[in-house]
N, C-alpha and C positions, 0 to 999 in steps of 0.2 A: 336812494330809497326815500320814499315819502315819509316825512316826519310831521308831527303836530303836537301842540301842547294840550294836555288833558288835565282835568281836575280829579284827584283821587278822593277816596271816601272820607279822609280826615280834613278835607278842604285844601290841602297843599297840592301844588301842580307838579307834573313831571312831563317828560318827553316820551311820546309813543312812536315807535317805528311801525308804520301801518302794514308794510309788506310782511313783517314777521309777527305781527300782533304781539309785540314785545315792548315793555316799558323800561325806562331807566330805574324806576322804583315801583313798588307794589301798587296796584290799583286800589288796594284796600287801605292805603294811607302811606304816602311817601315819608313824611316826618315820623309817623308812628313806627314804621319799619326801621328807619335809620336809628332811631333812639333805642329800640328794643335789641336789634342785632348788633350794632356797632358800638353804641355808647354803653348801654346797660350790660350786655353779655360780653362785650369786648373790653373797652377802656376801663370801666368801673370794676369789672371782674379782675382785670390784670392788676390794677392799683390795690385792690383789697387783698390780692394774693401776695404781692411783694411787700405790702405794709400790713401784716396781719393784725397788728395792734391798733390799726386805724380804720376799722370797718365802719366808716361813717359817710362814705362818698355818696350813697344814695339818699341820705337824709339831710346833710348840711354841708356848708362850704367851710373849708379850713385849709391851712397851708400844710400839706402832707409831706412835702420833701422838696429839697432843691435839686434832687437827682433828675436829670433829663431822661425822658423815655422817647423812643423813636418808633414811629408808625409808618408803615407802607400801605397805601391804598391801591388796590388793583381795580382800576376803573374810576378815575377821578370824576368823570361825567359832569353832572350839574354842580358839583362842589358842595352838595348838601352834607355829606358825611364830614368833610373838612370843616365846614362852617360850624356844625354842632360841636365838633371836637375842639375847635378854637375857643368857643364860648365856654365849654366845660373846663378847658385848661385854665382859663382866667378865673372861673368860679372856684376851682380847687387850688389855684396858685401853683399849678403843676407844670413845669417846663416840658414842652413837647416839640420834638423835631418831626415834621410831617412831610413825607414824600408821596406825592400823588402821581401815578403813572396812567397815561391815557394815550392810546394810539390815534384816536380821532377826536380832537377837542370840540366841545360844544360851541356853536356859533354865538357871537355876542347878541344877535337878534333873538335867539332862543333864551339866553340867560336873562335878558331884559323882561321876559314874560313870566318868569318864575316868581312866586310870591313867598319865598322862604323868610325873608326879612319881616314881612307883615305878619306871618303866621307864628314866627318864633320870637322875635324881639325887634320892634321898630327902631330901637336905638342902635342897632348893629348894622345899619345900611353901609356905613363906611367900611366895616370889616368884610362884608360880602363883596363889596366893590373891589377892595384891595386883593382879595383872594382871586378874583377873576382877571384883574389887571396885572397880577404878578407874572412877570415874563417867564417863558419856558426856559428850562435849563439854568435857572438862577435860584439862589436861596435868599429869602428876605424875612425879617421879623415883622409879622403882621400885628402882633401885640407883644407885651412884655414876656408872655409865656408861650408864644406859638410862632415857630419858624416854619415856613413853607418852601418846599422845592417842588416844582412841577416838571415832570419829565415826559416828553412825547416819545414813546417807544412801544414796541410790541411786547407783550408780557413774556414771550419766549426769549426775548433778548436781555432780560434782567440778569445781571451777573453778580449781584451783591452776595457777599458771604458773611454770615453772622453779624448783620448790621441792625436788625430790627427786633424790638421787643414784641411788637404786635402787628399783625397784618389784617386789614379789612379786605376780604376777598369779595368784590362786588361786581364781578364780570356779568355780562349777559348770560342768560340761562343756557343750560346744556341742550335744551330743545332746539335752540337756534344756532348756538356756537359750541358744539360738543368738543371742539379742539382746545377750548380754554379750560376744560375740566378733566384733563387726562393726568395719568401718573407722572408724565414728563413735566407738566406745568407745576404740579404739587411738589415735585422734587426741587424745582427752582425756588418755590416758596419755603420748603424745609431748609434749604441751604441759606436762604436770606435771613432766616430767623436766628436769633441768639439762642443758646441753650435755655430751656424753660420758656421760650417765647410762645406766643399764642396766636392762632389764626381763627377768625370767625367769619362765617358766611351764612347767608339766608338759605342756602341749599341744604338738602338732607337726603339726597338720593343714595341708594345703597352702593352704587358704583363708585361714587366719590368717597364715601366712608371707607370702603375697602381699599381704595388707592392710598388714602392717607395712612391707614393702619399698616399697609405693606411697606411704607416708607419709614415707619418708626414713630409716627404720631400716636399719642393717646387721644382718642376721639370720644366726645360726648355728644349725644343727641339731646337737644334742649327743646323746651317749648318754643314754638315759632311766634313770629309777630302776627298781628291781626290778619286773618284770612289764610294762614299757613299753619299746619299742625306742628312742624318741627323745623329746627335749624341745627347747624353743626358748629362745635367749637373743638379745635384740635391744639394740643400742646406738644411742643418738641421736647 
């Protein structure tokens, strides 16, 4: 399928699959969406939940704990969510083990056209480079606080049981890949989470919410990122 790099409304770039009229990130702002859905509503929410006496993550940097947390990303894609999480881990001095699953890795020629370093922090070019050069099926420490494992596999083949504190569910939308938004897929996610683990996604369609609730998730519908009314957060 034909792919091209486009510029989203916040100035950051993403990849568009023209045949589907679908993007890896929101046309209303790739970085804004990632920060709102996965960092603010996912990572920072989870940290504030498990460290209730340290509700400071949105305002300032501090060493909150030496306890590692583990994150599974469903759809590693351009690496934007992982990049932002690695930066946040260092800012908070919070150790994170991060697993990114991707069935179809983004080509190096596409990665080279993304402007996330320039838009987020020009001093982090080495980190973004390391993230994409990290070999598949290996684990490496990209910083003192961030370990990355990249796994090339289909989401339906994930077999982890009670391994993750947090899941970033960032698959292509149900309009173009409905098979990625079924009860069977969310059962895999439920199994992969530890008790009280959290899943966040940009999606908010009723069918997904009902599937999550049927599996035992507690589901919240939250304010969405720019250009989207709502998103979902589910807790095991």
